[in-house]
N, C-alpha and C positions, 0 to 999 in steps of 0.2 A: 504493500500500500504506500509506503514511504517513497519507493522508487517511482511508482505511478504518479503520485502527487508531484514529485520533483520534475518529472518529464512534462506533465501538463503545465506546470508553472513556467518551465523553461521556454515553452513555445506559445504561451498565452499572450493575448493582447495586453493584459494587465502588466506583465513584466516589461513590455515595450512601451509603456505609457508613463510619462512624468507629469504629475499634477502638484504643483507648488502654489499654494494659495497665499494671499496677503495675510500678514499677521493681524491686521485690523482693516475694516472696510475703508476704502479710499473716500475722502470727504468730497462733498459736492462743492464745486468752484463757482463763484458768482461771475456772471458775464459782465463786461463793462457796459455802461449806459451810453457812452459815446465812443466812436472809433478813435483810436490813438493817432496822433499826427505822424508817428514813425513806427516802424516795425523792424526788428532785427532777429536774425536766426539765434535761437537759444539751444537747440539740439537737433540732430538728425539721426535717422536709423534706416537700415535697409528693410524693405517691406514688399518684396515682389509678389506675395500671395494675396495682397489687398489691391483691388483695382481702383477703389476709391477710398477716401479717408474713412477709417473706422474710429469714431470718437463719441464719447458721452460727456456729461458734465463732471464725471469722476475719473475717466481714464482715456488714454489714447492707446490703440492697439496696433502693434506691428506683427507681421507674420512672414516667415521664410522657412524653406525646407519643411520640416514637420512641426515647427514651434510657433505657438501663438503667445505673444508677450503682452501683458498689461503694464503700461508705463505711466509714471507720474507725469501729468501734462506739463508741469512747470519745469521739471528737470530732465525728463526722459528716462529716469531711473526705473529699472525693472522692479515691479511690485508683485506680479504673479506670472506663472508660466504653465502652459499646458502643451505637452509635446508627445508626439507619437512617431513610430518608425515607419510612417506612411507619408507620401507626398500630399501636400495641401492643395486642394482645388481652389478654395476661396474662403474668405472670412467676411462677415457682414453683420451689422447690428439689426435686430428685429425682436419684437415682443419684449423690449426692455432688457434683452440679453445679447450676448455675442455668440453668433453661430459659426462654428468651425467645421468645414466640410473636407473630408479626406478621401483620397482615391484608393480603391482596392480593385485590382483587376483593371477593366476598361471603363468603370463607372465611378462617379463621385458618390459613394454609397454610405460612407461613415460620417454621421452628423452628431455633433455634441454642442449643447448649449452651455455657455459659461456666464457666471454672474460677473458683470463688469466691475463691481466694487471689490470682489475678493478673488475671482478666478475659479470659484467653486463650481464643480460640474452640476448640471441640471439634467434636463431631459436629453435622451439620445434616441436615434433611430437609424435604420438602414433604409436606403432609398435606391432609386435607379437614375439619378441625375447624370447627364452626360458629362464627359470630360470637357473642361472649358466652361462649365456652367457659371452663371451669375445668380445671385439671390436678389429678387425684387420684392421689397416689402411695401405693401400698400397701406399700412397702418392697421390692418385687420388680419390679412392672410399673407402668406409668402409664396412666391412662384419661382421655380427654378427654370432657367433658360436652357435651350439646346437646339440643335439643328433638325431633330426629328421628334423630340419628346419633351413635353413640359409637365411639371408636377407641382401640386399645391399642398401646403401644410398649414395647420392651425397652430395656436400658441403652444400646445403640448407636443408639437411635431408629428401629430397623427396626420396621415395623408388625407386630403379632402378632394383631390381631383387628379386625373391623368388625361393628357391630351396628346394625340399623335400616334406614333409607332410604339405601341406597348410591348415591352419585352416578354411578359408572360401573360398572354391573352387568355382570360378565363372564359368569356363568351364573345364570339365574333359578332361584328355588326353594330357594336355600340359606338365606335368612333365615327364621326361624320364623313371623314375622307381617309384614304390610304395612299401611300406613295408620295406624299408631299414632303417638302423640306421647308424649314422656317428661316426667314431672313432677320427679323427683329421682333422684340416683344416689349410691351409697355403695360403698366398696371395703374389702377386707381382703386379706391375703396370698393371692394366686391366686384371688380371688373378686370379682365385680362384681355389685351388685344395682341394679335400676332399677324405678321405678314407671312402668308403661305404661298409656296410655289408648287402647283399641282400639275401633273402631266396633261390633264385634259382641259386646263384653263388657258385662254389666249393671253392673259396677263397675270400679274400678281393678284392674290386674293387677300382681302382684309377681313379678319374674323374677330369677333368679340364674344367672350363666354364668361361664365361665372367661375370663380375659384373654389366655390363650395356648392356644387350641385347636390340634388337630393341623393343621387347615387354617385359615389366617387368615381366609378368607372364608366359613367355615361355623361359626356359633356352636355351642358345646357347652353346652346349658342343663340345669342340674341341678334347678332349681325354677321353676315357673310356675303361680301360683294366682291366681284372681280373688278379690279381697277383698270383704268384706261392707260396701261403702260406697265413697264417692268422696272426693276431696280428700286422699288419703293422702300421706305422706312416708316414704321409707325412712330409717331412723335408724341402724341398726347391723347389722353382720355379725359372726358368730362362726364358729369352725371348723365347727359343725354347726347354726347358728341364724341366723335373719334376723328383724329386727324392723321393723315399720312402725307409725307413729302415724296414727290416723284421727280426724276431728272428729265432733262432733254425735252422741253425746257423745265427749269426748276419751278415747282408749283406746289401749293399746299391744298390737298383735297380734304374737305370736311364732310362727314356724314352724320345723320342723326341716329337716334336709338333704334330705328327700324331699318337702317341701311340705306335710306334715301339720301341722295346728294344734297348738301346744303349750299356749298360754295366751292369754288376752285380759284385760289388767289395766286398770281405770279409772285415769285420770290427772286430777289436780286442776289443770287449766290454763284460763286465760281463752280465750275463743273467738278473740280477736285473734292468739293465738300460732300458730294453725293456718289462718289465712286465706290462700288462694292457695298457690302454690309458692314455695319458698325462692329467694333470689337466686342466679342461676347454676345452679339445680338442685342445690344442695348444702346440706344441713342443717349449721349450724355445730357441729362436734365437734372434740375433741382426743383422739387415741388414745395411750394410754400403754402402753409395753411393759415387761415384766419382763426384765431382763438378768441372766443367771446365768453364773457361772464354775464351773470344774471343782471348786473347793473348796467349792461350795455357797453362796457369798455371792451376794446379789442386790441390785439397785438399779433403780429405775424410770427410764425415759427415754422421749422421744418419738421418732416416726419420723424426725424431722429430725436427731436426735443419733446419736452412736455411743458405744460403751462398750468399753474395753479392760481385760482382766483383769490382775492383778499379774504374771502370767507373760508378758504381752505379747500373748497371743492375744485375738482379738475375743470378746466375750461372746456367748452364745447368747440370742437374744431371742424373745419370744412376746407377743402382745397380752394385756393384763391388764385394763385399765379404759378405757371410752369415756366421755368427758365431753361431754354434749349440752346445748347452749343452746336452749331452747324458744322464746325470745323474751322471757321474763320471769324465767326461773330456770334453774339448771344442775342436770341430773340425771345421776348417775353410773350407768353400766350395766356389769354384768359382761361382759367380752368373750366368755367361753366360752358363757354362756347368754343374753346380751343382756337379762337381767332387771334392773329397777331396784334399786339398792343404797341410795341416799340422795339427798336433794334439798336444794339451797341456794337459798333464796328471794331475789328482788329482785337479780338479777345482770345484767350487760351483755354477757356472753360466756361461752364454755365454760371459759376459763382455760388455764393451762399449768404445767409443772413448772419450778420455779426454786429452786435451793439445796435440792433434795430435798423440797420442799413443793409442794402445789398452790396456785397463786396465781390468784384469780378476780376479775375486774373487777366493781365495784359502783358505784352512783351516788356514793358517798362516797370511793371510792378502790380499794383492793385488800384482799381477805380472804385470809389465809393459813390453809390447812387441811391436815389429814392427807390424803394422796391416796387412802388406802384406806377410811377411815371417814367422811371429811367433817367431822370434829371441828375446830371453829374454834380456831386457835392464836394468832391475832393479826390486827390490822388496820393497814393503812398508808394514811394519807390521801394522795390525789392530786387536785390541782386541774386539772380538764379544761376549764375556762373555759366551762362551761355545756353541753358536749357530752354527750348522753345516748343516742346510737345504739350500734350494735354495736361492741364493742371486742375485737379479737383480739390475743393476746399470744404472744411468743416471747422468746428471750434470746440474747445473744451474750456469753459470759464473764460479767462482773459487771453487764452492761447489760441491763435489762429493756426490751423494745420493745413499744409499743402501736400498732396500726393503728386510727385513728379516722376513719372515712370515707375521704377521699382524702389523709389526712395521717399521716405516721409520726412518732412521738414517742419519744425515747430517755430512759429514766429511770435514775438511779443515786444 
């Protein structure tokens, strides 16, 4: 029995897992009320397994190889660590936790939820997400991306839906189409949109479905229309709208909740902005919510943040604006209508909210703007040492964090 137990331990997942939790929960950091006049680099760390910044008001997370590290936002010091002898697929915040997805075989199947304050393990699951998957959190459900298969989870990581080419089909005929590939995916509360390329369609297909159908293996599709062109990207979802951008010429096609066309607006974009599918099947966007209290007061915040009213009750939130990075500029879209509101030229990413303002990365640094009108309120120089690729932003208290390729840089 001792020999058997030793052999089982030697080859078990537990032996190949390191879980070092924080000695005490990391404190919540207060965000500044006004943007600072200057920002300087306070620390940096490699993080190739995060495609966008993973940060909360308590922690900044970096990830590489098989290690997920919770860092003190102010110093970058490691406070907790979760590590396995498997390659990381991706790491993302959702449900108030940090989700780490590991690859076993040819799928990203090993999922663990981590407490951002301590690194303590929570729910775990095995799934069928494709290699290269991204995790899209709509504030209620989470959707994994892929070229032929999408999967949905709820907060306890139980699967709520599957869409596309199912690996282990229990009953045939439940998926709406077969043989299709996916170009890009977008989410909104209780809605998922996908660009499909199916062999029998003359152009790309735009479909919208629920992330939590009555039967998890039978999708409930509300919109499915063949677009007038190919090379489309789904950009935004509203309560009763969905928008896709098409190339040659560049234009934004908007459809209502029944799939009827609403408008098609020309866009002044260079052809290079719309070449191929976006990395990971996700167009770079930032969704800003309007958080309202019973007294009528309102404040903007992102999906990753939370807002508490003076009474102590959580604020009621609803999507307000979607900031979309096309590849050369940032376009603000009204969440309700998905119609363009304004454009900021020559940017490096969609931007984020910081100190109640929209902060957008540019080649020279950061542009501070009114989040509703796009009016420029100031500029903050940032030296990125020649880096000119996509920059995603988030914040943790007074620290603004940039993801530049495979590197995370904290500014204060």
